[in-house]
C-alpha positions, 0 to 999 in steps of 0.5 A: 195361595200367590206369592204375596199371601206366602210371603206373608205367612212367612213373615208372621211364622217368623214373628210368632217363633221369635215372640215365643222365643221372647217370653222365657225372658219376659217371665224372669225378668218382670218384676226385676230391678235394672239399673242402666248407665247411659255412658255417651251423650248425644243427647239430641240425637235420634240414637237416644230417642230409639233407646227411649223408646226401648227402655220404656218398652222394657218398662212396659213389660214389667221391669223396674228401671232406674236410668243415670247418665254420663255427660262428663265428656259434653261438660268437658267440651263445652269448658274447653270452648271456654278456655276453661281447662280442668285437672283430672287424674285417677281420682277423678276431676278437680270441680270448681266452681265454674267447672260445676256451673257448666256440669249442672247446665248439661245436666240438666239438658240431658235430663229435661230431653230424657224427660221429654222422650218419655212424655211422647205419646204419638200415634203409630210409635213405639210410644203409643198409649204410653203414660210413663212416670219419670221421679227424680229427686235428691235420692243420692247424698254425698261427700266431697272427694277432699285433698289428696297428696296437697290437691283439692278435689273442690266439689268432685264428690264421692257416693256417702248414702243412697236412700233405697228405701224412697227409690224401691216405692218410686219403682213399686208404683210404676214410675222410672227412677232417672238420677243425674250424677249430682249429689247433695251433702248435709251442708246443701252443697252440691258435688259432681258424681262419676256415672259409672260409680253412681250407677254401680252403688245404685245397682248394689244398694237396691238389689238389682238384678242387672246393670247395664252401661251403654258405652260407644263400640270403640271402648270395648277392647280387642282382649276380650273378641269376638264379641258377644262375650261372656267373662267371669270376674277372675277374667275381669280381675285378670284384666285389670291388674295387668290394664293401665288406667282408661275409661273402660278399665273404669267400667269394668272395675265398678262392674266387678264392684257391682257383682262383688256386691251381689248384682248377677249380671252386668252388661257393657253394650256398645251402644251402635246398633238401634234395639242394642239394649233389646238385643241384649236382654231379649236374645241367647247370646246377647250383643255386647261383654257380660260380667257375671257373678256365677257361671250362667250355666247351671244344672237344678233340679225342675220345678213345676214351671219348668214344665213347658220348656221342658215339653217344648225341648222333647216334642220335636224328638217325640215327633220324629220318633226318638222319643217316647210320646209323653206330652205336657200334662205327663210332664208336670205329673212326672216333674219332680223325676226331671233335672234342668240345664238351664242359661240365664233363664233359659232351660236347654237341657233336660233329662228324667230319672225314674226309680223302677219296681226293684229299687236298686235301678233307676231309668235315665230317660228324654236326655236332651240338650237343645241343638244350639249347645250341642257338641259342647259337653253339655250332655255329659254334664247333664248325664254326670248330674242325673248319676250323681241323683241316682247315687244319692237314692243309692241305686246300683245301675242306671238304665237307658232305652236308645234308638239312635245315641247308642254310641255315644252312651257306650263312650260314656261308660254304658255297655249293652245288657246280655247276661241279664236282658231278660230281667232288664226289659222285665223292668220297663213298662214300654219298648214298643220302639224297639230301642237298644238297652244300655247298662251303666253300673254305678259305683259309689 
């Protein structure tokens, strides 16, 4: 085989491995609602073009997309060039008639650029054969911020109501919904809206699975380095309590509010790399900062659809002889015996529990943790969970056959079987690998 062919084969294998690794995310995200807030305003740059291409690809996978965008920085720059100053405090800007008109002009320019990019269908590009429809409208009812401490905020507004029913109908018709940060009142007035607050409101009202903020990389604080990183709501609240108001703290505040309102995951993504949104969504660790409503690593009983993932986990150990061969069909038949460890929709650990013929003893088998997660205590968590399941079944002992992990099990409370070796061996249907048999007495 020549060098070119070897290189091509390596490239093909890399692609196949990558594409298969993306599979669990595609299945997990299908039909979910994602709200994306573009917090940077390079409306005519290649970066926006690449981002739109990636969002179009995400939508083609069956994900329902709502987009809003921030153009306040661009509006301020244009107002400054006109010699028009804007007052701004923690409640937002004072939006007079001149400011509102400039804001509308900027909104319209960016909106048209986004719609034009989604309409592209040029051959040999990511948009080839795409037929994406963009819907916008008066989906957001707004009210004025009002007067506070004698200051009139004029046309600066707050979200009053979101027509989630109409937005969801649009999403179910396979359209992308584009919502500029501009609200309308029942009196026919227009109001500036904070884009991050709008994105939070949209994600909360729509029951979104994810809220994504694309921000300048310089906004991400050193407090949460190194990135990628994953933080809890508690960590976010502690940061906000000690942090002075800033652009990032406003985004983190809205992210935390979204989680409190039921959004499971909020991603704050630095918009520096080509493909940043794809890296964040479709790789195990992501790229930026993720705030999660719950711990993403959790234990549960396996479901029938987990069989393929379990088989993929144990197959390398079947091949090298560490585990007895089972195959996918046997795993499917025995799926009720399995428990799994899952991270963000991806299964990375498993174990089976079989009740033996004497009804007092359980066999622990196929305790496997993916190599990327080993050495972090995940095996111990899996063992604790299975022991809990065994106790619920009123089992008195737990047995394990092992060829290579004897010391680990001994450290976790198992003992070598001595006095009852014959009886214990009789409980197993098969021990062709000449495994060590260890026993653990379960205490209620």
